[in-house]
Rosetta silent file (secondary structure, phi, psi, omega in degrees, C-alpha in Angstrom):
SEQUENCE: MNNLIVTCVLIAVTLSAVLAIVAFWLPQMSPDYEKLSPYECGFDPLGSARLPFSLRFFLVAILFLLFDLEIALLLPLPWGDQLSCPLTTFLWASTVLLLLTIGLIYEWLQGGLEWAE
SCORE:     score description
SCORE:     0.000 S_00000001
   1 L     0.000  -59.633 -174.014   65.605   -2.431  -69.495 S_00000001
   2 H   -61.253  -40.495 -172.418   66.970   -1.708  -66.103 S_00000001
   3 H   -71.467  -30.289 -177.684   70.555   -1.710  -67.485 S_00000001
   4 H   -67.331  -44.247 -176.739   69.518    0.855  -70.259 S_00000001
   5 H   -65.656  -41.500 -179.956   68.198    3.335  -67.554 S_00000001
   6 H   -71.554  -25.031  177.253   71.325    3.113  -65.497 S_00000001
   7 H   -69.636  -48.729  177.791   73.486    3.586  -68.622 S_00000001
   8 H   -60.162  -41.707  174.208   71.447    6.705  -69.504 S_00000001
   9 H   -65.522  -43.900  175.431   71.533    8.125  -66.113 S_00000001
  10 H   -54.862  -48.197 -177.603   75.317    7.447  -65.882 S_00000001
  11 H   -66.176  -44.013 -173.616   75.943    9.184  -69.310 S_00000001
  12 H   -64.482  -45.404  177.965   73.730   12.181  -68.177 S_00000001
  13 H   -60.719  -46.806  177.007   75.548   12.547  -64.851 S_00000001
  14 H   -61.281  -49.459  179.463   79.021   12.265  -66.365 S_00000001
  15 H   -57.872  -46.678 -173.356   78.214   14.644  -69.192 S_00000001
  16 H   -62.565  -50.603 -174.486   76.666   17.202  -66.708 S_00000001
  17 H   -63.602  -41.704 -177.925   79.811   16.941  -64.367 S_00000001
  18 H   -72.386  -35.211  173.445   82.264   17.432  -67.196 S_00000001
  19 H   -62.656  -38.635 -179.792   80.315   20.404  -68.558 S_00000001
  20 H   -67.222  -37.006 -178.463   80.168   22.002  -65.121 S_00000001
  21 H   -68.851  -52.227 -174.031   83.944   21.454  -64.546 S_00000001
  22 H   -63.663  -36.682 -174.560   84.870   22.844  -67.949 S_00000001
  23 H   -73.689  -34.700  177.187   82.499   25.937  -67.442 S_00000001
  24 H   -73.227  -39.103 -178.677   84.082   26.686  -64.033 S_00000001
  25 H   -98.908  -11.758  176.726   87.651   26.498  -64.934 S_00000001
  26 L   -61.939  -48.454 -171.941   87.594   27.678  -68.629 S_00000001
  27 L   -61.710  150.497  171.134   86.705   31.310  -68.254 S_00000001
  28 L   -89.215  131.609 -179.132   89.612   33.770  -67.609 S_00000001
  29 L  -100.854   60.938 -176.678   89.173   35.536  -64.474 S_00000001
  30 L  -134.760   78.737  179.097   91.136   38.735  -65.049 S_00000001
  31 L   -76.885  140.105  179.140   88.815   41.599  -65.227 S_00000001
  32 L   -97.898 -175.174 -179.000   90.314   45.036  -66.362 S_00000001
  33 H   -64.786  -39.146 -175.749   89.146   48.553  -65.664 S_00000001
  34 H   -70.486  -43.412 -171.386   86.787   48.733  -68.660 S_00000001
  35 H   -70.912  -25.713  177.699   85.088   45.459  -67.703 S_00000001
  36 H   -87.155   -7.694 -173.425   84.539   46.700  -64.052 S_00000001
  37 L   -81.300  139.155 -173.444   83.110   50.041  -65.035 S_00000001
  38 L   -70.817  -14.002  174.070   79.346   50.239  -64.588 S_00000001
  39 L  -122.279  140.350  177.766   78.697   51.544  -68.172 S_00000001
  40 L  -126.559   36.147 -178.023   80.039   50.101  -71.377 S_00000001
  41 L  -106.971    5.859  178.456   78.528   52.364  -73.852 S_00000001
  42 L   102.140   -7.340 -179.735   81.634   54.742  -74.281 S_00000001
  43 L   -99.732  149.525  176.113   80.605   57.399  -71.866 S_00000001
  44 L   -76.579  138.291 -175.774   82.377   58.000  -68.543 S_00000001
  45 L   -69.341  133.639 -174.873   80.027   57.272  -65.643 S_00000001
  46 L   -97.020  -19.111 -177.025   78.639   60.519  -64.155 S_00000001
  47 L  -149.888 -162.193 -176.515   77.136   59.083  -60.888 S_00000001
  48 L   -79.151  145.514  174.314   76.473   55.862  -59.006 S_00000001
  49 L   -87.066   -1.849 -167.840   75.154   52.882  -61.061 S_00000001
  50 L  -108.983   20.009 -179.294   73.506   51.510  -57.948 S_00000001
  51 L   -74.205  137.751  177.102   70.621   54.184  -57.619 S_00000001
  52 L   -77.256  155.413 -179.273   67.224   52.450  -57.145 S_00000001
  53 L   -78.642  163.362  178.664   64.592   52.656  -59.763 S_00000001
  54 L   -83.473  146.562 -172.852   61.443   54.512  -59.080 S_00000001
  55 H   -77.277  -13.930  174.378   58.568   52.450  -58.084 S_00000001
  56 H   -69.186  -27.333  175.750   56.414   54.328  -60.532 S_00000001
  57 H   -66.826  -36.248 -177.790   58.462   52.864  -63.362 S_00000001
  58 H   -70.879  -39.956  177.850   57.508   49.312  -62.093 S_00000001
  59 H   -62.235  -48.397 -179.282   53.878   50.333  -61.915 S_00000001
  60 H   -67.139  -37.008  173.034   53.710   51.626  -65.433 S_00000001
  61 H   -57.769  -47.664 -177.876   55.443   48.368  -66.463 S_00000001
  62 H   -67.012  -36.140  175.698   52.943   46.197  -64.828 S_00000001
  63 H   -62.706  -43.275  175.259   50.082   48.236  -66.227 S_00000001
  64 H   -54.788  -51.843  178.706   51.637   47.737  -69.768 S_00000001
  65 H   -65.099  -35.782  179.104   51.752   43.939  -69.309 S_00000001
  66 H   -55.882  -53.480 -174.406   48.155   43.955  -67.945 S_00000001
  67 H   -73.858  -23.727  173.011   46.794   45.593  -71.001 S_00000001
  68 H   -65.431  -45.695 -179.311   49.055   43.653  -73.230 S_00000001
  69 H   -72.376  -23.902  176.805   47.669   40.381  -71.922 S_00000001
  70 H   -57.415  -43.751  178.663   44.149   41.941  -72.391 S_00000001
  71 H   -59.835  -48.256 -177.566   44.872   41.940  -76.138 S_00000001
  72 H   -61.605  -35.068  177.046   46.079   38.379  -76.028 S_00000001
  73 H   -67.597  -33.432 -176.122   42.828   37.280  -74.267 S_00000001
  74 H   -86.394   -5.782  179.377   40.590   39.069  -76.884 S_00000001
  75 L   -55.638  -55.723 -177.337   42.478   37.635  -79.864 S_00000001
  76 L   -69.033    1.940 -179.777   40.170   34.610  -80.224 S_00000001
  77 H   -53.357  -42.348  173.142   37.124   36.827  -79.992 S_00000001
  78 H   -59.060  -28.281  177.095   36.384   37.031  -83.727 S_00000001
  79 H   -86.305   -1.782 -176.217   36.109   33.165  -83.864 S_00000001
  80 H   -74.510  -18.584 -175.686   33.641   33.215  -80.936 S_00000001
  81 H   -82.978   -0.906  169.458   30.686   33.938  -83.298 S_00000001
  82 H   -82.037  -10.411  174.361   31.160   30.380  -84.628 S_00000001
  83 L   -66.028  169.336  174.646   30.147   28.969  -81.249 S_00000001
  84 L   -57.113  -42.625  174.353   26.677   27.696  -80.351 S_00000001
  85 L  -132.777   92.252  179.776   25.999   30.877  -78.435 S_00000001
  86 H   -60.876  -29.364 -174.331   28.007   33.872  -79.558 S_00000001
  87 H   -69.075  -30.795  179.545   26.142   36.255  -77.259 S_00000001
  88 H   -60.079  -50.806  179.228   27.833   34.405  -74.199 S_00000001
  89 H   -56.182  -43.007  172.648   31.176   35.018  -75.774 S_00000001
  90 H   -60.697  -43.562 -179.063   30.411   38.620  -76.366 S_00000001
  91 H   -71.532  -34.445  178.024   29.194   39.174  -72.789 S_00000001
  92 H   -72.091  -36.735  174.997   32.306   37.610  -71.265 S_00000001
  93 H   -64.608  -40.598 -179.451   34.581   39.727  -73.515 S_00000001
  94 H   -68.212  -32.414  178.298   32.588   42.838  -72.637 S_00000001
  95 H   -73.135  -39.812  168.673   32.911   42.116  -68.916 S_00000001
  96 H   -56.527  -48.708  178.788   36.754   41.711  -69.287 S_00000001
  97 H   -65.641  -43.032  176.913   36.928   45.014  -71.131 S_00000001
  98 H   -60.974  -51.085  174.508   34.595   46.721  -68.615 S_00000001
  99 H   -54.533  -42.964 -177.433   36.722   45.558  -65.656 S_00000001
 100 H   -73.668  -37.413 -175.335   39.978   46.633  -67.340 S_00000001
 101 H   -73.001  -34.792 -179.219   38.566   50.053  -68.248 S_00000001
 102 H   -70.115  -36.867  168.632   37.229   50.612  -64.650 S_00000001
 103 H   -59.099  -44.156 -178.131   40.781   49.634  -63.433 S_00000001
 104 H   -69.657  -35.239  178.974   42.416   52.048  -65.837 S_00000001
 105 H   -69.622  -34.912 -178.541   40.048   55.000  -64.805 S_00000001
 106 H   -65.156  -48.122 -170.489   40.753   54.238  -61.103 S_00000001
 107 H   -70.684  -31.994  171.620   44.476   54.231  -61.703 S_00000001
 108 H   -55.419  -57.899 -178.284   44.105   57.421  -63.821 S_00000001
 109 H   -61.441  -36.576 -177.828   42.138   59.195  -61.080 S_00000001
 110 H   -78.241  -12.601 -179.896   44.689   58.081  -58.408 S_00000001
 111 L    87.400   17.813 -179.332   47.572   59.630  -60.337 S_00000001
 112 L   -78.085  -11.313 -177.297   49.328   56.307  -61.028 S_00000001
 113 L   -99.113   -1.283  172.583   49.796   57.116  -64.665 S_00000001
 114 L   -72.730  111.780 -173.269   51.684   60.352  -63.944 S_00000001
 115 L   -80.446  -32.714  171.015   55.246   59.885  -64.721 S_00000001
 116 L   -83.623  144.706  177.243   56.629   63.018  -62.970 S_00000001
 117 L   -94.223    0.000    0.000   56.005   63.414  -59.281 S_00000001
């Protein structure tokens, strides 16, 4: 049993080392002008590609993820009426929806959903 474990570990370490060496030495390291350009869509770059994103973009993305997860949390709700107390399931789902709706209204009133500044 001990010999089998040592053999498996030895094979795994050897295979990992060989793959790491091949991956390090195999690629060609000769970038050309096209590869170094910031855009590869066929257009010449008009400005710097290193401009930071607006923080508002990330806020809208996080809000989208939040409400997308809300849908995933509420998917099992139709099967909740098969439980012994479906009223409890309905109350918990309503609480989640109410909290998210209050958060959306707050964000809307604060101007967080306005794309243009």
